[in-house]
C-alpha positions as a printed Julia matrix, in Angstrom:
73×3 Matrix{Float64}:
 51.92  45.37  30.82
 51.12  49.03  30.19
 49.2   50.74  27.46
 52.5   51.56  25.9
 52.64  48.12  24.85
 49.67  48.5   22.26
 51.27  51.92  21.02
 54.27  50.81  20.72
 53.51  47.67  18.88
 51.53  49.72  16.23
 54.06  51.9   16.1
 56.85  49.56  15.25
 54.76  47.55  12.66
 53.97  50.93  10.73
 57.48  52.0   10.75
 58.48  48.82   9.18
 55.79  49.01   6.83
 54.73  45.34   7.85
 50.98  44.2    7.25
 49.37  42.85  10.32
 48.8   39.61   8.63
 52.75  38.96   8.32
 53.41  39.41  12.1
 50.36  37.34  12.92
 51.69  34.7   10.99
 55.36  34.79  12.88
 53.46  34.67  15.9
 51.24  31.87  14.93
 47.98  33.63  15.68
 45.42  35.08  13.48
 45.15  38.57  12.06
 42.52  39.12  14.26
 44.23  38.04  17.55
 46.78  40.49  16.42
 44.75  43.37  16.33
 43.77  42.86  20.12
 47.26  43.56  20.77
 47.25  46.82  18.87
 44.01  47.83  20.74
 45.19  46.98  23.94
 42.57  44.31  24.56
 44.93  41.36  24.64
 48.67  40.81  25.2
 50.87  38.43  24.1
 52.4   35.25  26.14
 56.0   35.48  27.15
 57.06  33.44  23.75
 55.01  36.25  21.76
 56.98  38.8   23.32
 59.99  37.22  22.46
 59.09  36.79  18.62
 57.98  40.81  18.88
 61.24  41.87  20.36
 63.27  39.69  18.13
 61.22  40.5   14.99
 61.81  44.59  15.44
 64.88  44.17  16.9
 64.18  45.57  20.5
 64.05  45.07  24.27
 61.59  43.37  26.13
 61.48  46.36  28.3
 60.67  48.76  25.66
 58.03  46.8   24.1
 56.57  46.6   27.83
 57.08  50.08  28.41
 59.43  49.88  31.19
 62.12  51.57  29.25
 62.28  54.33  26.22
 65.38  52.71  24.75
 64.51  50.29  22.17
 68.33  48.59  21.66
 68.87  45.45  23.45
 71.55  45.48  26.04
């Protein structure tokens, strides 16, 4: 996964004005673990990617930095 992942999850969270704790709860992880996603030190597993994509209503390709199009096909 590219470094774009950490940039995009942070941007999406700020756009939606969602606290890190709320997203961490949706993922079933601690807020500290989620902060690692935003810093680029760790990445979610596949299930976590699906949860994030559903939460923000974006494509997996967008989250992973493989596409600049947010919309799902």
